[in-house]
C-alpha positions as CSV (number, residue, x, y, z in Angstrom):
1,M,0.0,0.0,0.0
2,T,1.4,3.4,-0.9
3,N,2.1,6.2,1.6
4,S,-0.7,8.3,0.1
5,V,-3.2,5.5,0.4
6,Q,-2.1,4.9,4.0
7,R,-2.6,8.6,4.9
8,S,-6.0,8.5,3.3
9,R,-7.0,5.4,5.2
10,S,-5.7,6.9,8.5
11,A,-7.6,10.2,7.8
12,T,-10.8,8.3,7.0
13,A,-10.4,6.2,10.1
14,S,-10.0,9.4,12.2
15,R,-13.2,10.9,10.6
16,L,-15.1,7.7,11.4
17,R,-14.1,7.8,15.0
18,S,-15.3,11.4,15.3
19,A,-18.6,10.9,13.5
20,P,-22.0,10.2,15.1
21,P,-22.5,6.4,15.5
22,F,-25.1,6.0,12.8
23,L,-23.0,8.0,10.3
24,A,-19.9,6.1,11.3
25,S,-21.5,2.8,10.6
26,L,-22.7,4.0,7.2
27,L,-19.3,5.5,6.3
28,L,-17.6,2.3,7.4
29,V,-19.7,0.2,5.0
30,L,-18.9,2.6,2.2
31,L,-15.3,2.5,3.0
32,L,-15.2,-1.3,3.0
33,G,-17.1,-1.5,-0.2
34,C,-15.1,1.1,-2.2
35,D,-11.5,0.7,-1.0
36,R,-9.9,-1.4,-3.7
37,S,-6.4,-0.9,-2.3
38,R,-6.9,-3.2,0.7
39,V,-5.2,-6.6,0.6
40,P,-5.5,-9.4,3.2
41,P,-3.1,-8.6,6.0
42,P,-0.2,-11.0,6.6
43,V,-1.0,-13.2,9.6
44,V,1.8,-15.7,9.8
45,E,3.4,-14.9,13.2
46,L,1.1,-11.9,13.7
47,T,1.1,-10.7,17.3
48,I,-1.6,-8.9,19.2
49,A,0.4,-5.7,19.1
50,G,1.0,-6.0,15.4
51,L,-2.7,-6.7,14.8
52,H,-3.7,-3.7,16.9
53,E,-1.2,-1.4,15.1
54,A,-2.7,-2.5,11.7
55,L,-6.3,-1.9,13.0
56,F,-5.7,1.4,14.8
57,S,-3.7,2.9,11.9
58,G,-6.5,2.1,9.5
59,R,-4.4,-0.2,7.4
60,S,-6.7,-3.2,8.1
61,T,-10.1,-3.8,9.4
62,C,-11.3,-6.4,11.8
63,R,-13.2,-8.1,9.1
64,D,-9.9,-8.3,7.0
65,I,-8.1,-9.9,9.8
66,V,-10.7,-12.4,10.8
67,Q,-11.3,-13.3,7.1
68,A,-7.6,-14.0,6.6
69,H,-7.6,-16.5,9.5
70,L,-10.8,-18.2,8.2
71,D,-9.2,-18.4,4.8
72,R,-6.2,-20.2,6.3
73,I,-8.5,-22.7,8.0
74,D,-10.1,-23.3,4.6
75,A,-6.8,-23.7,2.9
76,Y,-4.8,-25.7,5.4
77,E,-7.1,-27.4,7.9
78,A,-7.2,-30.7,6.0
79,R,-3.5,-31.1,6.7
80,I,-3.7,-31.2,10.5
81,N,-7.3,-31.6,11.5
82,A,-7.0,-29.0,14.3
83,I,-10.5,-27.4,14.0
84,T,-13.8,-28.9,15.2
85,V,-16.2,-26.2,14.3
86,V,-15.8,-22.7,12.9
87,N,-17.8,-19.9,14.5
88,P,-20.5,-19.0,12.0
89,A,-20.9,-15.5,13.6
90,A,-17.2,-14.6,13.5
91,L,-17.4,-12.2,10.6
92,E,-20.6,-10.6,12.0
93,R,-18.7,-10.1,15.2
94,A,-15.8,-8.6,13.3
95,D,-18.2,-6.1,11.6
96,S,-19.7,-5.0,14.9
97,L,-16.2,-4.4,16.2
98,D,-15.2,-2.3,13.1
99,A,-18.4,-0.3,13.6
100,A,-17.7,0.2,17.3
101,L,-14.1,1.4,16.6
102,A,-15.4,3.8,13.9
103,A,-17.9,5.1,16.4
104,G,-15.1,5.9,18.9
105,T,-15.8,3.1,21.4
106,E,-12.8,2.3,23.5
107,P,-11.4,-1.0,22.3
108,G,-10.8,-3.8,24.9
109,P,-7.3,-5.3,25.5
110,L,-8.0,-8.2,23.1
111,F,-9.9,-6.1,20.5
112,C,-10.4,-8.2,17.4
113,V,-7.9,-10.9,18.4
114,P,-9.0,-14.1,16.5
115,M,-8.7,-16.9,19.1
116,L,-9.0,-20.7,19.1
117,V,-10.7,-22.4,22.0
118,K,-10.2,-26.0,23.0
119,D,-13.3,-28.2,22.6
120,N,-13.7,-28.7,26.4
121,F,-14.5,-25.0,27.0
122,D,-18.2,-24.2,27.1
123,T,-19.3,-21.9,24.3
124,H,-23.0,-20.9,24.2
125,D,-22.9,-20.6,20.4
126,M,-20.9,-23.6,19.4
127,V,-21.0,-27.2,20.4
128,T,-18.6,-28.4,23.2
129,T,-17.9,-32.1,22.9
130,G,-14.9,-32.6,25.2
131,G,-13.6,-34.9,22.4
132,S,-16.5,-37.3,22.8
133,V,-19.1,-38.2,20.3
134,A,-21.5,-38.6,23.2
135,L,-21.6,-34.8,23.5
136,A,-21.7,-34.2,19.7
137,E,-24.8,-32.1,20.1
138,N,-23.9,-30.4,23.4
139,L,-24.7,-26.7,23.2
140,P,-24.0,-25.3,26.7
141,P,-26.3,-22.6,28.2
142,D,-23.5,-20.1,28.6
143,D,-19.8,-19.5,28.1
144,A,-17.0,-20.8,30.3
145,F,-15.5,-18.1,32.6
146,M,-12.4,-17.6,30.4
147,V,-14.4,-17.6,27.2
148,R,-16.7,-14.9,28.6
149,R,-13.6,-12.9,29.8
150,I,-11.9,-12.9,26.4
151,R,-15.1,-12.0,24.6
152,E,-15.7,-9.1,27.0
153,A,-12.1,-8.0,26.2
154,G,-13.0,-7.9,22.5
155,A,-11.6,-11.2,21.3
156,I,-13.3,-13.2,18.6
157,V,-13.6,-17.0,19.0
158,V,-13.1,-18.0,15.4
159,A,-13.1,-21.7,16.0
160,K,-13.0,-24.6,18.5
161,T,-10.1,-27.0,18.5
162,N,-9.8,-30.8,18.6
163,M,-8.5,-32.6,21.7
164,A,-7.9,-36.0,23.2
165,E,-11.2,-37.8,24.1
166,W,-12.3,-36.7,27.6
167,A,-8.7,-35.2,27.8
168,F,-7.6,-38.7,28.9
169,S,-4.4,-38.7,26.8
170,P,-1.2,-36.7,27.1
171,R,0.2,-38.6,24.2
172,Q,-2.1,-37.6,21.4
173,S,-5.1,-35.6,20.4
174,V,-7.6,-38.1,19.1
175,S,-11.3,-37.7,19.7
176,S,-14.3,-39.8,18.9
177,S,-16.0,-36.6,17.9
178,F,-13.5,-35.2,15.4
179,D,-10.7,-37.8,14.9
180,T,-6.9,-37.2,14.9
181,T,-4.9,-34.0,15.0
182,R,-1.5,-33.9,13.5
183,N,1.6,-31.9,14.4
184,A,2.0,-28.9,12.1
185,Y,5.8,-29.2,12.1
186,A,5.8,-32.8,11.0
187,L,2.5,-34.3,9.8
188,D,3.7,-37.8,10.7
189,R,4.1,-36.8,14.3
190,S,1.7,-36.3,17.2
191,P,1.2,-32.8,18.7
192,A,0.8,-34.5,22.1
193,G,-2.4,-34.2,24.1
194,S,-4.8,-33.2,25.1
195,S,-4.7,-29.7,23.7
196,G,-3.1,-30.7,20.4
197,G,-5.7,-29.0,18.3
198,T,-5.1,-25.6,19.9
199,A,-1.4,-26.1,19.6
200,S,-1.3,-27.1,16.0
201,G,-3.9,-24.5,15.0
202,V,-2.1,-21.6,16.7
203,A,1.3,-22.7,15.2
204,A,-0.3,-22.8,11.7
205,A,-1.9,-19.3,12.3
206,F,-5.5,-20.4,12.3
207,G,-5.8,-18.0,15.2
208,V,-3.4,-15.5,16.8
209,I,-3.6,-17.3,20.2
210,G,-5.7,-20.0,21.9
211,L,-7.0,-21.5,25.1
212,G,-6.1,-24.9,26.4
213,S,-6.4,-26.9,29.6
214,D,-3.8,-28.8,31.6
215,T,-4.4,-31.5,34.1
216,G,-0.9,-33.0,33.9
217,N,0.6,-31.9,30.7
218,S,-2.0,-30.7,28.3
219,I,-1.0,-27.0,27.9
220,R,2.7,-27.3,28.3
221,G,3.2,-30.6,26.4
222,P,1.5,-29.6,23.1
223,S,2.9,-26.1,23.4
224,S,6.5,-27.5,23.5
225,R,5.8,-29.8,20.5
226,L,4.5,-26.8,18.4
227,A,7.1,-24.2,19.4
228,L,4.6,-22.2,21.5
229,V,4.6,-20.6,24.8
230,G,2.1,-22.1,27.3
231,I,1.6,-21.5,31.0
232,R,0.1,-23.6,33.7
233,S,-0.8,-21.1,36.5
234,T,-0.8,-21.6,40.3
235,I,-3.8,-23.6,41.4
236,G,-6.3,-21.0,42.5
237,L,-5.2,-18.1,40.3
238,T,-7.4,-19.0,37.3
239,S,-11.0,-20.3,37.0
240,R,-12.0,-23.6,35.5
241,D,-15.7,-22.9,35.5
242,G,-17.3,-24.1,32.3
243,V,-14.4,-26.3,31.3
244,I,-15.3,-30.0,31.0
245,P,-13.2,-31.6,33.9
246,L,-10.8,-34.4,34.0
247,S,-9.8,-34.0,37.7
248,F,-11.0,-30.8,39.3
249,D,-8.3,-30.8,41.9
250,R,-5.6,-30.6,39.2
251,D,-7.2,-29.0,36.2
252,I,-5.9,-25.6,35.0
253,A,-7.0,-23.6,32.0
254,G,-5.0,-20.9,30.2
255,P,-3.4,-19.4,27.1
256,M,-1.2,-21.0,24.5
257,G,0.5,-18.6,22.0
258,R,3.4,-17.9,19.7
259,T,5.0,-15.2,21.9
260,V,5.4,-14.6,25.6
261,E,3.9,-11.1,25.3
262,D,0.7,-12.5,23.7
263,V,0.3,-15.1,26.4
264,A,0.8,-12.5,29.1
265,R,-1.8,-10.2,27.5
266,V,-4.4,-13.0,27.5
267,F,-3.4,-14.2,30.9
268,D,-4.0,-10.7,32.2
269,V,-7.6,-11.0,31.0
270,V,-8.4,-14.5,32.2
271,A,-6.7,-14.7,35.6
272,G,-8.6,-13.8,38.7
273,H,-11.2,-14.7,41.2
274,D,-14.4,-16.4,40.1
275,P,-17.2,-17.2,42.6
276,A,-18.2,-20.2,40.5
277,D,-14.8,-21.8,41.1
278,P,-14.1,-22.3,44.9
279,Y,-10.4,-22.9,44.3
280,T,-10.0,-19.3,43.3
281,E,-10.7,-18.2,46.9
282,A,-7.1,-19.0,47.6
283,G,-6.1,-16.6,44.8
284,R,-7.9,-13.6,46.1
285,G,-5.5,-10.7,46.1
286,R,-2.7,-12.8,44.5
287,R,-3.0,-11.8,40.8
288,E,-0.8,-8.9,39.5
289,D,-2.5,-5.8,38.2
290,D,-0.7,-6.1,34.9
291,Y,1.4,-9.1,33.9
292,S,2.7,-7.3,30.8
293,R,4.8,-5.0,33.1
294,F,7.1,-8.0,33.8
295,L,8.1,-8.2,30.1
296,D,11.7,-7.1,30.3
297,A,14.3,-8.0,27.7
298,R,16.9,-7.9,30.4
299,G,14.8,-9.8,32.9
300,L,17.2,-12.7,33.3
301,E,20.0,-10.5,34.7
302,G,20.7,-11.7,38.2
303,A,18.1,-14.4,38.2
304,R,19.3,-17.6,40.0
305,L,18.0,-20.6,38.2
306,G,18.4,-24.2,39.3
307,V,18.7,-27.2,36.9
308,L,16.6,-30.1,38.1
309,R,18.8,-32.9,36.9
310,A,16.3,-35.5,38.1
311,L,14.2,-34.4,35.0
312,V,17.2,-34.1,32.6
313,D,19.6,-37.0,33.0
314,T,17.1,-39.8,32.7
315,E,17.7,-43.2,31.1
316,D,15.3,-42.7,28.2
317,A,16.4,-39.0,27.5
318,D,17.0,-38.3,23.8
319,P,20.6,-37.0,23.3
320,Q,19.4,-34.3,20.8
321,V,16.8,-32.9,23.2
322,I,19.4,-32.9,26.0
323,G,21.8,-31.2,23.7
324,V,19.3,-28.4,22.9
325,F,18.6,-28.1,26.7
326,E,22.3,-27.8,27.5
327,D,22.6,-25.1,24.8
328,A,19.7,-23.3,26.4
329,L,21.5,-23.2,29.8
330,D,24.4,-21.5,28.0
331,E,22.0,-19.0,26.4
332,L,20.4,-18.3,29.8
333,A,23.8,-17.7,31.3
334,G,24.8,-15.4,28.4
335,L,21.6,-13.4,29.1
336,G,22.7,-12.7,32.7
337,A,21.2,-15.6,34.7
338,E,23.2,-17.5,37.3
339,I,22.8,-21.2,36.6
340,V,22.9,-23.5,39.7
341,D,23.6,-27.0,38.3
342,P,22.7,-29.4,39.7
343,F,19.7,-28.6,41.9
344,D,19.3,-31.8,43.8
345,F,15.7,-32.8,44.6
346,D,14.2,-36.3,44.7
347,V,11.1,-35.9,42.5
348,A,10.5,-39.7,42.4
349,A,10.3,-40.0,46.2
350,Q,7.7,-37.2,46.3
351,L,5.5,-38.9,43.7
352,E,5.4,-42.1,45.8
353,R,3.5,-40.4,48.6
354,E,0.0,-41.9,49.2
355,G,-3.0,-40.0,48.0
356,M,-1.2,-38.0,45.4
357,F,-3.9,-38.5,42.7
358,C,-7.6,-38.6,43.1
359,R,-9.7,-40.6,40.6
360,R,-12.6,-38.2,40.6
361,F,-13.5,-37.9,36.9
362,R,-16.9,-39.6,37.3
363,Y,-17.9,-37.3,40.2
364,D,-16.6,-34.1,38.5
365,M,-18.4,-35.0,35.3
366,R,-21.7,-35.4,37.2
367,L,-21.3,-31.8,38.4
368,Y,-20.5,-30.6,34.9
369,L,-23.5,-32.4,33.4
370,E,-25.7,-30.9,36.0
371,S,-24.5,-27.5,34.9
372,L,-26.1,-28.2,31.4
373,G,-29.5,-28.5,33.0
374,D,-32.2,-30.1,30.8
375,R,-29.8,-30.0,27.8
376,A,-27.5,-32.7,29.4
377,P,-27.7,-35.9,27.2
378,F,-27.0,-38.1,30.2
379,T,-26.3,-37.8,33.9
380,D,-23.4,-40.2,34.4
381,V,-20.4,-40.3,32.1
382,V,-20.0,-44.1,32.3
383,E,-23.4,-44.4,30.6
384,V,-21.5,-43.8,27.3
385,L,-20.2,-47.4,27.6
386,D,-23.7,-48.8,27.3
387,R,-24.5,-46.3,24.6
388,G,-21.4,-47.3,22.6
389,E,-20.5,-43.6,22.2
390,H,-16.8,-43.8,22.7
391,S,-13.6,-44.9,20.8
392,D,-11.9,-48.2,21.6
393,H,-8.8,-46.6,23.1
394,V,-10.7,-45.0,26.0
395,E,-13.0,-47.9,26.7
396,G,-10.8,-49.4,29.4
397,I,-10.3,-46.0,31.1
398,L,-14.1,-45.4,31.2
399,E,-14.6,-48.9,32.6
400,S,-12.1,-48.3,35.4
401,Y,-14.4,-45.4,36.7
402,G,-17.4,-47.7,36.9
403,D,-16.9,-48.3,40.6
404,A,-15.9,-44.8,41.5
405,P,-18.4,-42.8,43.6
406,L,-20.9,-40.7,41.7
407,E,-22.8,-38.8,44.4
408,T,-20.3,-38.6,47.2
409,A,-17.7,-35.8,47.2
410,P,-14.1,-37.1,47.1
411,A,-13.2,-35.7,50.5
412,E,-15.9,-38.0,52.0
413,W,-14.6,-41.2,50.4
414,D,-13.2,-44.0,52.3
415,P,-10.3,-43.5,52.3
416,P,-10.8,-39.8,51.6
417,C,-9.4,-37.9,48.6
418,P,-9.2,-34.3,49.8
419,D,-9.0,-31.2,47.7
420,F,-5.7,-29.7,46.9
421,Q,-5.4,-27.3,49.9
422,E,-6.3,-30.1,52.3
423,N,-4.3,-32.9,50.6
424,R,-1.5,-33.5,53.0
425,S,0.8,-35.4,50.6
426,R,0.6,-32.8,47.9
427,Q,1.1,-30.0,50.4
428,Q,4.2,-31.8,51.8
429,Y,5.6,-32.1,48.2
430,L,5.0,-28.4,47.6
431,N,6.5,-27.3,51.0
432,E,9.6,-29.5,50.6
433,L,10.3,-28.3,47.1
434,V,9.9,-24.6,48.0
435,R,12.1,-25.2,51.1
436,A,14.8,-26.8,48.8
437,M,14.5,-23.8,46.5
438,D,14.9,-21.4,49.4
439,E,17.9,-23.3,50.7
440,A,19.6,-23.1,47.3
441,G,18.6,-19.5,46.9
442,L,16.7,-20.2,43.6
443,D,14.3,-17.9,41.8
444,A,13.0,-20.7,39.6
445,V,13.8,-24.2,38.4
446,L,14.6,-25.4,34.9
447,Y,14.1,-28.7,32.9
448,P,13.1,-29.8,29.4
449,T,9.4,-29.9,28.9
450,W,10.0,-33.2,27.1
451,T,13.2,-35.2,27.2
452,G,12.0,-37.3,24.2
453,P,11.2,-36.5,20.6
454,P,7.6,-36.3,19.3
455,A,6.0,-39.7,18.7
456,R,5.0,-40.9,15.3
457,I,1.3,-40.4,14.9
458,D,0.6,-44.1,14.3
459,R,2.7,-45.1,17.3
460,A,1.7,-42.3,19.7
461,R,1.2,-44.7,22.6
462,E,4.3,-46.9,22.1
463,E,6.6,-43.9,21.6
464,Y,5.3,-41.8,24.4
465,G,8.0,-40.8,26.9
466,G,9.9,-38.0,28.5
467,D,6.8,-36.1,29.7
468,N,8.3,-33.9,32.5
469,S,5.2,-31.8,32.7
470,Q,3.4,-34.5,34.7
471,R,6.0,-34.7,37.5
472,V,6.1,-31.4,39.5
473,A,3.5,-28.7,38.8
474,P,0.3,-30.7,38.8
475,A,0.9,-32.3,42.2
476,T,2.4,-29.2,43.9
477,G,0.1,-26.7,42.3
478,M,3.1,-24.6,41.3
479,P,3.1,-22.5,38.1
480,A,5.2,-23.4,35.1
481,I,5.8,-22.0,31.7
482,T,7.2,-23.5,28.6
483,V,9.1,-21.5,25.9
484,P,10.7,-22.6,22.7
485,M,14.4,-23.5,23.1
486,G,15.2,-24.8,19.7
487,F,14.7,-27.8,17.3
488,T,15.9,-31.3,17.1
489,E,16.9,-32.7,13.7
490,G,16.2,-29.1,12.5
491,V,12.5,-30.0,12.5
492,H,11.0,-30.9,15.8
493,P,10.4,-28.1,18.4
494,A,11.7,-28.5,21.9
495,G,10.6,-26.6,25.0
496,L,12.3,-25.1,28.0
497,Q,10.2,-25.4,31.2
498,I,10.6,-22.8,34.0
499,L,8.9,-23.7,37.3
500,G,8.3,-21.0,40.0
501,R,7.0,-20.7,43.5
502,P,3.2,-20.3,43.9
503,W,1.9,-17.0,42.6
504,S,5.2,-16.1,40.8
505,E,3.6,-16.0,37.3
506,G,5.0,-12.4,36.8
507,S,8.6,-13.7,37.3
508,L,8.0,-16.6,35.0
509,F,6.8,-14.2,32.3
510,R,9.9,-12.1,32.9
511,Y,12.4,-14.9,32.5
512,A,10.6,-16.5,29.5
513,F,10.3,-13.1,27.7
514,A,14.0,-12.3,28.2
515,Y,15.0,-15.8,27.0
516,E,12.6,-15.6,24.0
517,R,13.9,-12.1,23.0
518,G,17.5,-13.1,23.5
519,T,17.3,-16.3,21.4
520,R,14.4,-16.0,18.9
521,H,14.1,-19.7,18.5
522,R,10.6,-19.9,17.3
523,R,9.9,-20.2,13.6
524,P,6.5,-21.1,12.0
525,P,5.9,-24.5,10.5
526,P,7.1,-24.6,6.9
527,G,4.0,-26.1,5.3
528,F,1.7,-23.2,6.1
529,P,3.0,-20.1,4.2
530,E,1.2,-16.8,3.9
531,L,-1.8,-17.1,1.6
532,G,-1.1,-13.6,0.2
533,G,2.5,-14.3,-0.5
534,E,4.0,-12.2,2.4
535,G,5.8,-13.7,5.3
536,G,6.5,-17.4,5.2
537,E,8.3,-20.1,7.0
538,N,11.2,-17.9,8.2
539,A,9.2,-14.8,9.1
540,P,10.4,-13.0,12.2
541,L,8.3,-12.1,15.2
542,R,6.3,-9.0,14.4
543,D,5.7,-6.5,17.1
């Protein structure tokens, strides 16, 4: 676009913002219909800041941006099967935001951000299946807490994303409702589970950023496999209301994106107390006013980071992954961090404590199904066995829940399975790890998100291994973030995981941002170039 056209667009946008609302809407329609100079904006590696700059300068409209992402879904979705359903009202919502901006309405922090949402988040206007054909027609009565928050902030849910059936698998993202998602970097590999659809979809730029959920691995694992940033927050800082549960005492929901800054921007919107989620009582007064203020390119200077060798030097660790991790330690040191290596802590001994995991899926699902009211297709999740509405690979798991209590709360079981704050074993694990960090003077702990390569998609169960995300954060309730640290074989992304003390998300964003900016490891998958010819597989981060 020429400078004169840019000046004309900017001037027109300024006039639109100052016009009365009814005239602004009319002028906007005329502008969209008559401006032949517009071209679809480049969206590969587009950031929220870059999107807003294009919008607020008048170079693009919200409709342009949303349409560009919908076009990418049309063009590339068949390669990876990341999308379950496209929002039929996405363009209508984009038009309303364009009109609001032209009328001078103050835009929200996620204004016109096209987002992907995992298929276990309730959306009142799109089906939510949880990866199960048994919920193929489930249209919830309202939005999940996080979905409501992002929409109120101006985001547009452009599509829902595929996941592992009932979120049972950290290995793969295969559902009985929408089949198998592939890894966008290597179509013969798994994106891991259970948020593989969000991960592959965001990596391929079907949305600017997405939402996933993580019971043991399912945000950080797929994020690592797709060169994304993903954060599992402290238990109690974020709400799970309206997210189909796997284990309510471990479930976490949150953002998965291509940059630390984008993830921090969305986290700022979705974090906080929710009366509908009792766990967030513990987080009252704990959230930061603005997580973006922690984004400092020199944020690693003086940070003391411990290498948890128990999650690095394992028998099945892949030499290439470990080599990338060792390079990451050198990079961290070069960016000003003090690396404490090793940080000795016996993770295996902690995981052997009694009562570390509560098999409460059947009970938690009863509560979720009750939230659907008269729309619930059944009242007990194990009913899907008799109905035959499941895939073979989850049959045994569902059968194992057949004798689990349905009506009695886990804390009242015999023996009891208390919630996180009352679970003595989990609290002891948390306290001992924090004490060990204190004694070593550590600000955070480091390890590879995976120590193994991505599994081949037809051998996802057999080749599953090296999943470090399961071993610390879920049991302790501590926050952890994964950030790209490089590639193995020049193809497969690898992730660096940074674990912090409870409520230290701001520090995690600081360290991850400084590492990201100091290394620039992320690059988009090569098979999904810009449709308009701009950008491409080696496009840099755009601010």
